[in-house]
N, CA, C and O atoms as a CHARMM CRD file, in Angstrom:
* protein
*
  344
    1    1 MET  N     74.52000 119.53900 109.35600 PROA 1      0.00000
    2    1 MET  CA    75.21500 119.29700 108.12000 PROA 1      0.00000
    3    1 MET  C     76.51600 118.55800 108.43000 PROA 1      0.00000
    4    1 MET  O     77.26000 118.97400 109.31800 PROA 1      0.00000
    5    2 ALA  N     76.79600 117.49300 107.72900 PROA 2      0.00000
    6    2 ALA  CA    77.99400 116.69300 107.96800 PROA 2      0.00000
    7    2 ALA  C     79.23300 117.45300 107.51900 PROA 2      0.00000
    8    2 ALA  O     79.20000 118.20200 106.54200 PROA 2      0.00000
    9    3 ALA  N     80.32900 117.25000 108.24800 PROA 3      0.00000
   10    3 ALA  CA    81.58800 117.89200 107.88800 PROA 3      0.00000
   11    3 ALA  C     82.10200 117.30100 106.58300 PROA 3      0.00000
   12    3 ALA  O     81.96300 116.10300 106.33800 PROA 3      0.00000
   13    4 GLN  N     82.69200 118.14100 105.75300 PROA 4      0.00000
   14    4 GLN  CA    83.27500 117.66800 104.50500 PROA 4      0.00000
   15    4 GLN  C     84.55800 116.91400 104.82800 PROA 4      0.00000
   16    4 GLN  O     85.38600 117.40300 105.59700 PROA 4      0.00000
   17    5 ARG  N     84.72800 115.74000 104.25400 PROA 5      0.00000
   18    5 ARG  CA    85.92100 114.94400 104.51700 PROA 5      0.00000
   19    5 ARG  C     87.04100 115.38000 103.59300 PROA 5      0.00000
   20    5 ARG  O     86.80300 115.77900 102.45300 PROA 5      0.00000
   21    6 ALA  N     88.25900 115.30100 104.09200 PROA 6      0.00000
   22    6 ALA  CA    89.43200 115.69000 103.30400 PROA 6      0.00000
   23    6 ALA  C     90.31900 114.47400 103.09800 PROA 6      0.00000
   24    6 ALA  O     90.44300 113.62600 103.98200 PROA 6      0.00000
   25    7 ASP  N     90.93600 114.39400 101.92300 PROA 7      0.00000
   26    7 ASP  CA    91.92800 113.35700 101.68800 PROA 7      0.00000
   27    7 ASP  C     93.16400 113.68900 102.50000 PROA 7      0.00000
   28    7 ASP  O     93.55000 114.85100 102.62600 PROA 7      0.00000
   29    8 LEU  N     93.77300 112.66200 103.04400 PROA 8      0.00000
   30    8 LEU  CA    94.96100 112.83800 103.85500 PROA 8      0.00000
   31    8 LEU  C     96.18000 113.01100 102.95500 PROA 8      0.00000
   32    8 LEU  O     96.50700 112.10900 102.18400 PROA 8      0.00000
   33    9 PRO  N     96.85700 114.16000 103.04000 PROA 9      0.00000
   34    9 PRO  CA    98.04300 114.35700 102.20500 PROA 9      0.00000
   35    9 PRO  C     99.10800 113.30400 102.50700 PROA 9      0.00000
   36    9 PRO  O     99.26000 112.86600 103.64700 PROA 9      0.00000
   37   10 ARG  N     99.82400 112.91600 101.49500 PROA 10     0.00000
   38   10 ARG  CA   100.87300 111.90600 101.63000 PROA 10     0.00000
   39   10 ARG  C    101.89500 112.33700 102.68500 PROA 10     0.00000
   40   10 ARG  O    102.32400 113.49000 102.70900 PROA 10     0.00000
   41   11 GLY  N    102.27900 111.40500 103.55000 PROA 11     0.00000
   42   11 GLY  CA   103.29600 111.67600 104.56100 PROA 11     0.00000
   43   11 GLY  C    102.76100 112.26000 105.85400 PROA 11     0.00000
   44   11 GLY  O    103.53400 112.47300 106.78700 PROA 11     0.00000
   45   12 ILE  N    101.47100 112.52600 105.94300 PROA 12     0.00000
   46   12 ILE  CA   100.90900 113.14900 107.13400 PROA 12     0.00000
   47   12 ILE  C    100.43900 112.10500 108.15300 PROA 12     0.00000
   48   12 ILE  O    100.24900 112.42600 109.32600 PROA 12     0.00000
   49   13 LEU  N    100.25300 110.87400 107.71500 PROA 13     0.00000
   50   13 LEU  CA    99.77000 109.82000 108.60700 PROA 13     0.00000
   51   13 LEU  C    100.65700 109.68000 109.83400 PROA 13     0.00000
   52   13 LEU  O    100.14500 109.59600 110.95000 PROA 13     0.00000
   53   14 ASP  N    101.97300 109.65100 109.65800 PROA 14     0.00000
   54   14 ASP  CA   102.88400 109.49900 110.79200 PROA 14     0.00000
   55   14 ASP  C    102.68500 110.61200 111.81300 PROA 14     0.00000
   56   14 ASP  O    102.62100 110.35600 113.01500 PROA 14     0.00000
   57   15 LEU  N    102.58900 111.83500 111.33400 PROA 15     0.00000
   58   15 LEU  CA   102.41700 112.97800 112.22900 PROA 15     0.00000
   59   15 LEU  C    101.10500 112.88000 112.99800 PROA 15     0.00000
   60   15 LEU  O    101.07900 113.12600 114.20400 PROA 15     0.00000
   61   16 LEU  N    100.01800 112.52600 112.32200 PROA 16     0.00000
   62   16 LEU  CA    98.73100 112.38100 113.00000 PROA 16     0.00000
   63   16 LEU  C     98.77000 111.30900 114.07700 PROA 16     0.00000
   64   16 LEU  O     98.27600 111.51200 115.18700 PROA 16     0.00000
   65   17 VAL  N     99.35300 110.17600 113.74600 PROA 17     0.00000
   66   17 VAL  CA    99.42300 109.07100 114.69900 PROA 17     0.00000
   67   17 VAL  C    100.29900 109.44700 115.89000 PROA 17     0.00000
   68   17 VAL  O     99.92900 109.18300 117.03400 PROA 17     0.00000
   69   18 LEU  N    101.44700 110.05500 115.63800 PROA 18     0.00000
   70   18 LEU  CA   102.32700 110.44400 116.73700 PROA 18     0.00000
   71   18 LEU  C    101.68000 111.49100 117.63900 PROA 18     0.00000
   72   18 LEU  O    101.80600 111.41700 118.86100 PROA 18     0.00000
   73   19 ARG  N    100.99700 112.45200 117.05500 PROA 19     0.00000
   74   19 ARG  CA   100.30500 113.47000 117.86700 PROA 19     0.00000
   75   19 ARG  C     99.22700 112.82800 118.71800 PROA 19     0.00000
   76   19 ARG  O     99.03800 113.20400 119.87500 PROA 19     0.00000
   77   20 THR  N     98.52400 111.86600 118.15600 PROA 20     0.00000
   78   20 THR  CA    97.46800 111.18600 118.88900 PROA 20     0.00000
   79   20 THR  C     98.04900 110.35500 120.02700 PROA 20     0.00000
   80   20 THR  O     97.53900 110.38800 121.14600 PROA 20     0.00000
   81   21 LEU  N     99.10600 109.61800 119.74600 PROA 21     0.00000
   82   21 LEU  CA    99.72000 108.77500 120.76700 PROA 21     0.00000
   83   21 LEU  C    100.43500 109.58700 121.84000 PROA 21     0.00000
   84   21 LEU  O    100.61500 109.10700 122.95900 PROA 21     0.00000
   85   22 ALA  N    100.84300 110.80600 121.51400 PROA 22     0.00000
   86   22 ALA  CA   101.47000 111.67200 122.51400 PROA 22     0.00000
   87   22 ALA  C    100.49300 112.01100 123.63400 PROA 22     0.00000
   88   22 ALA  O    100.90500 112.34500 124.74400 PROA 22     0.00000
   89   23 LEU  N     99.20100 111.92700 123.34000 PROA 23     0.00000
   90   23 LEU  CA    98.17700 112.19300 124.35500 PROA 23     0.00000
   91   23 LEU  C     97.96500 111.01000 125.28100 PROA 23     0.00000
   92   23 LEU  O     97.35100 111.15200 126.33900 PROA 23     0.00000
   93   24 GLY  N     98.46200 109.85300 124.89900 PROA 24     0.00000
   94   24 GLY  CA    98.33300 108.66400 125.72200 PROA 24     0.00000
   95   24 GLY  C     98.28900 107.41300 124.86400 PROA 24     0.00000
   96   24 GLY  O     97.80800 107.43100 123.73100 PROA 24     0.00000
   97   25 SER  N     98.79100 106.34500 125.41700 PROA 25     0.00000
   98   25 SER  CA    98.83600 105.07000 124.72100 PROA 25     0.00000
   99   25 SER  C     97.42400 104.53300 124.50200 PROA 25     0.00000
  100   25 SER  O     96.54900 104.70200 125.35100 PROA 25     0.00000
  101   26 GLN  N     97.21200 103.88700 123.36300 PROA 26     0.00000
  102   26 GLN  CA    95.90300 103.32800 123.06300 PROA 26     0.00000
  103   26 GLN  C     96.01900 102.28600 121.96500 PROA 26     0.00000
  104   26 GLN  O     97.04900 102.19400 121.29700 PROA 26     0.00000
  105   27 HSD  N     94.97900 101.51000 121.77800 PROA 27     0.00000
  106   27 HSD  CA    95.00600 100.49900 120.72100 PROA 27     0.00000
  107   27 HSD  C     94.66700 101.13100 119.37500 PROA 27     0.00000
  108   27 HSD  O     94.28900 102.30000 119.30600 PROA 27     0.00000
  109   28 ARG  N     94.80600 100.34400 118.30300 PROA 28     0.00000
  110   28 ARG  CA    94.68900 100.88200 116.94300 PROA 28     0.00000
  111   28 ARG  C     93.34100 101.51100 116.65200 PROA 28     0.00000
  112   28 ARG  O     93.27400 102.60900 116.10000 PROA 28     0.00000
  113   29 TRP  N     92.28200 100.83500 117.01400 PROA 29     0.00000
  114   29 TRP  CA    90.95000 101.35500 116.71800 PROA 29     0.00000
  115   29 TRP  C     90.74700 102.69000 117.42600 PROA 29     0.00000
  116   29 TRP  O     90.19600 103.62100 116.83900 PROA 29     0.00000
  117   30 ALA  N     91.18500 102.79700 118.68300 PROA 30     0.00000
  118   30 ALA  CA    91.03000 104.04600 119.43300 PROA 30     0.00000
  119   30 ALA  C     91.86300 105.17000 118.81800 PROA 30     0.00000
  120   30 ALA  O     91.45500 106.33000 118.84900 PROA 30     0.00000
  121   31 THR  N     93.01500 104.83600 118.26500 PROA 31     0.00000
  122   31 THR  CA    93.84000 105.84300 117.57800 PROA 31     0.00000
  123   31 THR  C     93.06800 106.42100 116.40800 PROA 31     0.00000
  124   31 THR  O     93.02400 107.63800 116.22600 PROA 31     0.00000
  125   32 SER  N     92.46800 105.56200 115.62400 PROA 32     0.00000
  126   32 SER  CA    91.67100 106.00200 114.47600 PROA 32     0.00000
  127   32 SER  C     90.49500 106.85400 114.92300 PROA 32     0.00000
  128   32 SER  O     90.22800 107.90300 114.33700 PROA 32     0.00000
  129   33 GLU  N     89.79800 106.41500 115.94600 PROA 33     0.00000
  130   33 GLU  CA    88.64200 107.15100 116.46000 PROA 33     0.00000
  131   33 GLU  C     89.04400 108.51300 117.01600 PROA 33     0.00000
  132   33 GLU  O     88.32300 109.49400 116.83500 PROA 33     0.00000
  133   34 ARG  N     90.18300 108.58000 117.68700 PROA 34     0.00000
  134   34 ARG  CA    90.62600 109.85500 118.27100 PROA 34     0.00000
  135   34 ARG  C     90.96700 110.86400 117.17500 PROA 34     0.00000
  136   34 ARG  O     90.62000 112.04000 117.28700 PROA 34     0.00000
  137   35 VAL  N     91.64300 110.41300 116.12000 PROA 35     0.00000
  138   35 VAL  CA    91.95300 111.31200 115.00300 PROA 35     0.00000
  139   35 VAL  C     90.66400 111.83700 114.38900 PROA 35     0.00000
  140   35 VAL  O     90.54400 113.02800 114.10100 PROA 35     0.00000
  141   36 GLN  N     89.71500 110.95600 114.19300 PROA 36     0.00000
  142   36 GLN  CA    88.42500 111.35600 113.61200 PROA 36     0.00000
  143   36 GLN  C     87.72900 112.36100 114.52400 PROA 36     0.00000
  144   36 GLN  O     87.20100 113.36600 114.04900 PROA 36     0.00000
  145   37 GLN  N     87.72400 112.10000 115.80900 PROA 37     0.00000
  146   37 GLN  CA    87.06800 112.99400 116.77000 PROA 37     0.00000
  147   37 GLN  C     87.76700 114.35400 116.83500 PROA 37     0.00000
  148   37 GLN  O     87.10300 115.39100 116.82100 PROA 37     0.00000
  149   38 MET  N     89.10700 114.35700 116.90500 PROA 38     0.00000
  150   38 MET  CA    89.84900 115.61000 117.02800 PROA 38     0.00000
  151   38 MET  C     89.73100 116.47400 115.77300 PROA 38     0.00000
  152   38 MET  O     89.89700 117.69200 115.83800 PROA 38     0.00000
  153   39 SER  N     89.44700 115.84800 114.63800 PROA 39     0.00000
  154   39 SER  CA    89.32300 116.60100 113.39000 PROA 39     0.00000
  155   39 SER  C     87.86800 116.91900 113.05400 PROA 39     0.00000
  156   39 SER  O     87.56600 117.32100 111.93100 PROA 39     0.00000
  157   40 SER  N     86.97500 116.74300 114.01000 PROA 40     0.00000
  158   40 SER  CA    85.54500 116.98800 113.79400 PROA 40     0.00000
  159   40 SER  C     85.01500 116.19800 112.59700 PROA 40     0.00000
  160   40 SER  O     84.22800 116.70300 111.79600 PROA 40     0.00000
  161   41 ASP  N     85.46400 114.95600 112.49800 PROA 41     0.00000
  162   41 ASP  CA    85.01100 114.01100 111.47700 PROA 41     0.00000
  163   41 ASP  C     85.47800 114.37300 110.06600 PROA 41     0.00000
  164   41 ASP  O     84.92700 113.86900 109.08700 PROA 41     0.00000
  165   42 VAL  N     86.49500 115.24700 109.95100 PROA 42     0.00000
  166   42 VAL  CA    87.03000 115.59200 108.63700 PROA 42     0.00000
  167   42 VAL  C     88.04400 114.52900 108.19600 PROA 42     0.00000
  168   42 VAL  O     88.09300 114.16600 107.02100 PROA 42     0.00000
  169   43 LEU  N     88.84600 114.03700 109.13700 PROA 43     0.00000
  170   43 LEU  CA    89.85600 113.03600 108.81300 PROA 43     0.00000
  171   43 LEU  C     89.43000 111.67600 109.33800 PROA 43     0.00000
  172   43 LEU  O     88.99700 111.54600 110.48300 PROA 43     0.00000
  173   44 ARG  N     89.55600 110.67400 108.49700 PROA 44     0.00000
  174   44 ARG  CA    89.29400 109.28700 108.88600 PROA 44     0.00000
  175   44 ARG  C     90.46900 108.44200 108.46100 PROA 44     0.00000
  176   44 ARG  O     90.88200 108.47100 107.30100 PROA 44     0.00000
  177   45 LEU  N     91.00500 107.69200 109.39700 PROA 45     0.00000
  178   45 LEU  CA    92.10900 106.78700 109.08400 PROA 45     0.00000
  179   45 LEU  C     91.52800 105.40400 108.85800 PROA 45     0.00000
  180   45 LEU  O     91.04300 104.76500 109.79100 PROA 45     0.00000
  181   46 LEU  N     91.57800 104.95300 107.63300 PROA 46     0.00000
  182   46 LEU  CA    91.05800 103.63900 107.29600 PROA 46     0.00000
  183   46 LEU  C     92.06100 102.56500 107.69400 PROA 46     0.00000
  184   46 LEU  O     93.26900 102.80300 107.70100 PROA 46     0.00000
  185   47 GLN  N     91.55500 101.38800 108.02400 PROA 47     0.00000
  186   47 GLN  CA    92.42100 100.29600 108.45000 PROA 47     0.00000
  187   47 GLN  C     93.51100 100.00500 107.42900 PROA 47     0.00000
  188   47 GLN  O     94.64000  99.68000 107.79600 PROA 47     0.00000
  189   48 GLY  N     93.17500 100.12200 106.14600 PROA 48     0.00000
  190   48 GLY  CA    94.14000  99.83000 105.09100 PROA 48     0.00000
  191   48 GLY  C     95.34600 100.74400 105.08900 PROA 48     0.00000
  192   48 GLY  O     96.40300 100.36500 104.58400 PROA 48     0.00000
  193   49 SER  N     95.21300 101.94900 105.64700 PROA 49     0.00000
  194   49 SER  CA    96.36000 102.85300 105.74000 PROA 49     0.00000
  195   49 SER  C     96.88200 102.94600 107.17200 PROA 49     0.00000
  196   49 SER  O     98.08600 103.09400 107.38500 PROA 49     0.00000
  197   50 LEU  N     95.99100 102.86000 108.14800 PROA 50     0.00000
  198   50 LEU  CA    96.40400 102.99800 109.54500 PROA 50     0.00000
  199   50 LEU  C     97.29200 101.84900 109.99700 PROA 50     0.00000
  200   50 LEU  O     98.36200 102.08700 110.55800 PROA 50     0.00000
  201   51 TYR  N     96.87900 100.62000 109.76900 PROA 51     0.00000
  202   51 TYR  CA    97.62700  99.47300 110.28800 PROA 51     0.00000
  203   51 TYR  C     99.02800  99.37000 109.70700 PROA 51     0.00000
  204   51 TYR  O     99.97900  99.17600 110.46400 PROA 51     0.00000
  205   52 PRO  N     99.19900  99.49400 108.37600 PROA 52     0.00000
  206   52 PRO  CA   100.57700  99.48700 107.85800 PROA 52     0.00000
  207   52 PRO  C    101.39800 100.66500 108.39700 PROA 52     0.00000
  208   52 PRO  O    102.59200 100.52600 108.66300 PROA 52     0.00000
  209   53 GLY  N    100.75100 101.81800 108.55400 PROA 53     0.00000
  210   53 GLY  CA   101.44900 102.98200 109.11000 PROA 53     0.00000
  211   53 GLY  C    101.90300 102.74800 110.53400 PROA 53     0.00000
  212   53 GLY  O    103.01400 103.12500 110.90600 PROA 53     0.00000
  213   54 LEU  N    101.05600 102.13100 111.32700 PROA 54     0.00000
  214   54 LEU  CA   101.43300 101.83200 112.71100 PROA 54     0.00000
  215   54 LEU  C    102.58600 100.83700 112.76400 PROA 54     0.00000
  216   54 LEU  O    103.50600 101.00000 113.56600 PROA 54     0.00000
  217   55 HSD  N    102.55100  99.82700 111.93500 PROA 55     0.00000
  218   55 HSD  CA   103.65500  98.86400 111.89400 PROA 55     0.00000
  219   55 HSD  C    104.96800  99.54700 111.50300 PROA 55     0.00000
  220   55 HSD  O    106.02100  99.25700 112.07000 PROA 55     0.00000
  221   56 ARG  N    104.89100 100.44400 110.54200 PROA 56     0.00000
  222   56 ARG  CA   106.07800 101.18500 110.12200 PROA 56     0.00000
  223   56 ARG  C    106.60400 102.04800 111.27300 PROA 56     0.00000
  224   56 ARG  O    107.81100 102.10900 111.50800 PROA 56     0.00000
  225   57 LEU  N    105.70800 102.70100 111.97600 PROA 57     0.00000
  226   57 LEU  CA   106.11900 103.55800 113.09200 PROA 57     0.00000
  227   57 LEU  C    106.71000 102.74400 114.23600 PROA 57     0.00000
  228   57 LEU  O    107.66700 103.17400 114.87900 PROA 57     0.00000
  229   58 GLU  N    106.13800 101.56700 114.48900 PROA 58     0.00000
  230   58 GLU  CA   106.65300 100.72400 115.57300 PROA 58     0.00000
  231   58 GLU  C    108.12300 100.38800 115.35800 PROA 58     0.00000
  232   58 GLU  O    108.88500 100.27800 116.31900 PROA 58     0.00000
  233   59 SER  N    108.51200 100.22900 114.13100 PROA 59     0.00000
  234   59 SER  CA   109.89600  99.86000 113.85800 PROA 59     0.00000
  235   59 SER  C    110.81300 101.08000 113.73600 PROA 59     0.00000
  236   59 SER  O    112.03400 100.92700 113.71400 PROA 59     0.00000
  237   60 ARG  N    110.24000 102.29900 113.65500 PROA 60     0.00000
  238   60 ARG  CA   111.06000 103.48900 113.41600 PROA 60     0.00000
  239   60 ARG  C    111.03900 104.51500 114.54400 PROA 60     0.00000
  240   60 ARG  O    112.00000 105.26800 114.70200 PROA 60     0.00000
  241   61 TYR  N    109.97100 104.56100 115.32700 PROA 61     0.00000
  242   61 TYR  CA   109.82700 105.63900 116.29900 PROA 61     0.00000
  243   61 TYR  C    109.45100 105.11400 117.67400 PROA 61     0.00000
  244   61 TYR  O    108.83300 104.05900 117.81300 PROA 61     0.00000
  245   62 GLU  N    109.83700 105.87300 118.67400 PROA 62     0.00000
  246   62 GLU  CA   109.32500 105.71700 120.02300 PROA 62     0.00000
  247   62 GLU  C    109.03000 107.13300 120.50700 PROA 62     0.00000
  248   62 GLU  O    109.66700 108.09200 120.07200 PROA 62     0.00000
  249   63 LEU  N    108.08100 107.25200 121.39000 PROA 63     0.00000
  250   63 LEU  CA   107.81800 108.58600 121.93100 PROA 63     0.00000
  251   63 LEU  C    108.70100 108.81500 123.15400 PROA 63     0.00000
  252   63 LEU  O    108.22800 108.99800 124.27600 PROA 63     0.00000
  253   64 THR  N    109.98100 108.79500 122.89200 PROA 64     0.00000
  254   64 THR  CA   110.97800 109.13000 123.89300 PROA 64     0.00000
  255   64 THR  C    111.06700 110.64900 123.95300 PROA 64     0.00000
  256   64 THR  O    110.33900 111.35100 123.25100 PROA 64     0.00000
  257   65 ARG  N    111.94700 111.13900 124.78000 PROA 65     0.00000
  258   65 ARG  CA   112.13000 112.58600 124.86100 PROA 65     0.00000
  259   65 ARG  C    112.50700 113.14200 123.49700 PROA 65     0.00000
  260   65 ARG  O    111.95100 114.15300 123.06700 PROA 65     0.00000
  261   66 SER  N    113.44400 112.49700 122.81200 PROA 66     0.00000
  262   66 SER  CA   113.84600 112.98600 121.49400 PROA 66     0.00000
  263   66 SER  C    112.71800 112.80800 120.47300 PROA 66     0.00000
  264   66 SER  O    112.58300 113.61500 119.55400 PROA 66     0.00000
  265   67 GLY  N    111.90900 111.75500 120.63000 PROA 67     0.00000
  266   67 GLY  CA   110.76000 111.55600 119.75000 PROA 67     0.00000
  267   67 GLY  C    109.73200 112.65700 119.92300 PROA 67     0.00000
  268   67 GLY  O    109.14900 113.12800 118.94700 PROA 67     0.00000
  269   68 ARG  N    109.50800 113.06700 121.16300 PROA 68     0.00000
  270   68 ARG  CA   108.56500 114.16300 121.42400 PROA 68     0.00000
  271   68 ARG  C    109.08800 115.48300 120.85400 PROA 68     0.00000
  272   68 ARG  O    108.31700 116.27900 120.31800 PROA 68     0.00000
  273   69 LEU  N    110.39800 115.71300 120.96800 PROA 69     0.00000
  274   69 LEU  CA   110.98500 116.91700 120.38700 PROA 69     0.00000
  275   69 LEU  C    110.82800 116.90700 118.86700 PROA 69     0.00000
  276   69 LEU  O    110.50200 117.93100 118.26700 PROA 69     0.00000
  277   70 ARG  N    111.05700 115.75600 118.25300 PROA 70     0.00000
  278   70 ARG  CA   110.89700 115.62800 116.80200 PROA 70     0.00000
  279   70 ARG  C    109.45300 115.88900 116.39800 PROA 70     0.00000
  280   70 ARG  O    109.19000 116.53200 115.38200 PROA 70     0.00000
  281   71 LEU  N    108.52300 115.38800 117.19600 PROA 71     0.00000
  282   71 LEU  CA   107.10800 115.61000 116.93800 PROA 71     0.00000
  283   71 LEU  C    106.79300 117.10000 116.95500 PROA 71     0.00000
  284   71 LEU  O    106.04000 117.57200 116.10400 PROA 71     0.00000
  285   72 GLU  N    107.33900 117.84000 117.88700 PROA 72     0.00000
  286   72 GLU  CA   107.10800 119.28300 117.94400 PROA 72     0.00000
  287   72 GLU  C    107.67700 119.99500 116.71800 PROA 72     0.00000
  288   72 GLU  O    107.05000 120.90900 116.18100 PROA 72     0.00000
  289   73 VAL  N    108.86000 119.57800 116.27800 PROA 73     0.00000
  290   73 VAL  CA   109.46600 120.16900 115.08400 PROA 73     0.00000
  291   73 VAL  C    108.56800 119.91800 113.87400 PROA 73     0.00000
  292   73 VAL  O    108.30500 120.82900 113.08900 PROA 73     0.00000
  293   74 GLU  N    108.10000 118.67600 113.72800 PROA 74     0.00000
  294   74 GLU  CA   107.23800 118.33300 112.59900 PROA 74     0.00000
  295   74 GLU  C    105.90700 119.07500 112.67000 PROA 74     0.00000
  296   74 GLU  O    105.38600 119.52300 111.64800 PROA 74     0.00000
  297   75 LYS  N    105.36100 119.20400 113.87100 PROA 75     0.00000
  298   75 LYS  CA   104.09700 119.92100 114.04700 PROA 75     0.00000
  299   75 LYS  C    104.25500 121.39400 113.66000 PROA 75     0.00000
  300   75 LYS  O    103.39500 121.95700 112.98400 PROA 75     0.00000
  301   76 ASP  N    105.35200 122.00900 114.09100 PROA 76     0.00000
  302   76 ASP  CA   105.60200 123.40900 113.74000 PROA 76     0.00000
  303   76 ASP  C    105.75300 123.58800 112.23700 PROA 76     0.00000
  304   76 ASP  O    105.23300 124.54800 111.66700 PROA 76     0.00000
  305   77 ALA  N    106.46500 122.66300 111.59300 PROA 77     0.00000
  306   77 ALA  CA   106.63900 122.73500 110.14400 PROA 77     0.00000
  307   77 ALA  C    105.30100 122.58900 109.43500 PROA 77     0.00000
  308   77 ALA  O    105.03800 123.28200 108.45200 PROA 77     0.00000
  309   78 TRP  N    104.45800 121.69500 109.92500 PROA 78     0.00000
  310   78 TRP  CA   103.13100 121.49300 109.32600 PROA 78     0.00000
  311   78 TRP  C    102.28600 122.74900 109.47800 PROA 78     0.00000
  312   78 TRP  O    101.60300 123.14900 108.53500 PROA 78     0.00000
  313   79 GLU  N    102.32000 123.37500 110.64400 PROA 79     0.00000
  314   79 GLU  CA   101.53900 124.58900 110.87200 PROA 79     0.00000
  315   79 GLU  C    101.99300 125.72200 109.95800 PROA 79     0.00000
  316   79 GLU  O    101.16000 126.47400 109.45100 PROA 79     0.00000
  317   80 LYS  N    103.30000 125.85500 109.74200 PROA 80     0.00000
  318   80 LYS  CA   103.81100 126.87900 108.81900 PROA 80     0.00000
  319   80 LYS  C    103.32700 126.60800 107.39500 PROA 80     0.00000
  320   80 LYS  O    102.91100 127.52300 106.68500 PROA 80     0.00000
  321   81 LEU  N    103.38500 125.34300 106.99100 PROA 81     0.00000
  322   81 LEU  CA   102.97000 124.98700 105.64400 PROA 81     0.00000
  323   81 LEU  C    101.48200 125.25400 105.43500 PROA 81     0.00000
  324   81 LEU  O    101.09400 125.84000 104.42500 PROA 81     0.00000
  325   82 THR  N    100.64600 124.82800 106.38400 PROA 82     0.00000
  326   82 THR  CA    99.21100 125.02900 106.22100 PROA 82     0.00000
  327   82 THR  C     98.83000 126.49300 106.27200 PROA 82     0.00000
  328   82 THR  O     97.88500 126.91200 105.60300 PROA 82     0.00000
  329   83 THR  N     99.55400 127.28000 107.05900 PROA 83     0.00000
  330   83 THR  CA    99.29800 128.72000 107.09300 PROA 83     0.00000
  331   83 THR  C     99.65600 129.35300 105.75800 PROA 83     0.00000
  332   83 THR  O     98.92300 130.20500 105.25400 PROA 83     0.00000
  333   84 ALA  N    100.77400 128.94100 105.18600 PROA 84     0.00000
  334   84 ALA  CA   101.18200 129.48300 103.89700 PROA 84     0.00000
  335   84 ALA  C    100.19700 129.10700 102.78900 PROA 84     0.00000
  336   84 ALA  O     99.90300 129.92700 101.91800 PROA 84     0.00000
  337   85 VAL  N     99.69100 127.88700 102.81600 PROA 85     0.00000
  338   85 VAL  CA    98.74800 127.44800 101.80200 PROA 85     0.00000
  339   85 VAL  C     97.41200 128.16800 101.95900 PROA 85     0.00000
  340   85 VAL  O     96.78700 128.56200 100.97400 PROA 85     0.00000
  341   86 ALA  N     96.98600 128.33500 103.20300 PROA 86     0.00000
  342   86 ALA  CA    95.70400 128.99100 103.46800 PROA 86     0.00000
  343   86 ALA  C     95.76000 130.44700 103.04400 PROA 86     0.00000
  344   86 ALA  O     94.77300 131.16900 103.18700 PROA 86     0.00000
């Protein structure tokens, strides 16, 4: 049975991309594929949202030490929110 797909909540694209890139540098298509794989095919990043998001991130973020710390803060906040909703 195929996994049910979920719409990506607004503002979550940056977090998904940063978490994926924290595992290692990769090109755009591989970033999309990794998100899909890690979510058991529930999340799919379409080119129409992924590419503009990546361009926005390129101008705003780097995965420096402080960027990685920020990623952890955002990840923790997301986990608290999803736990509360669940």
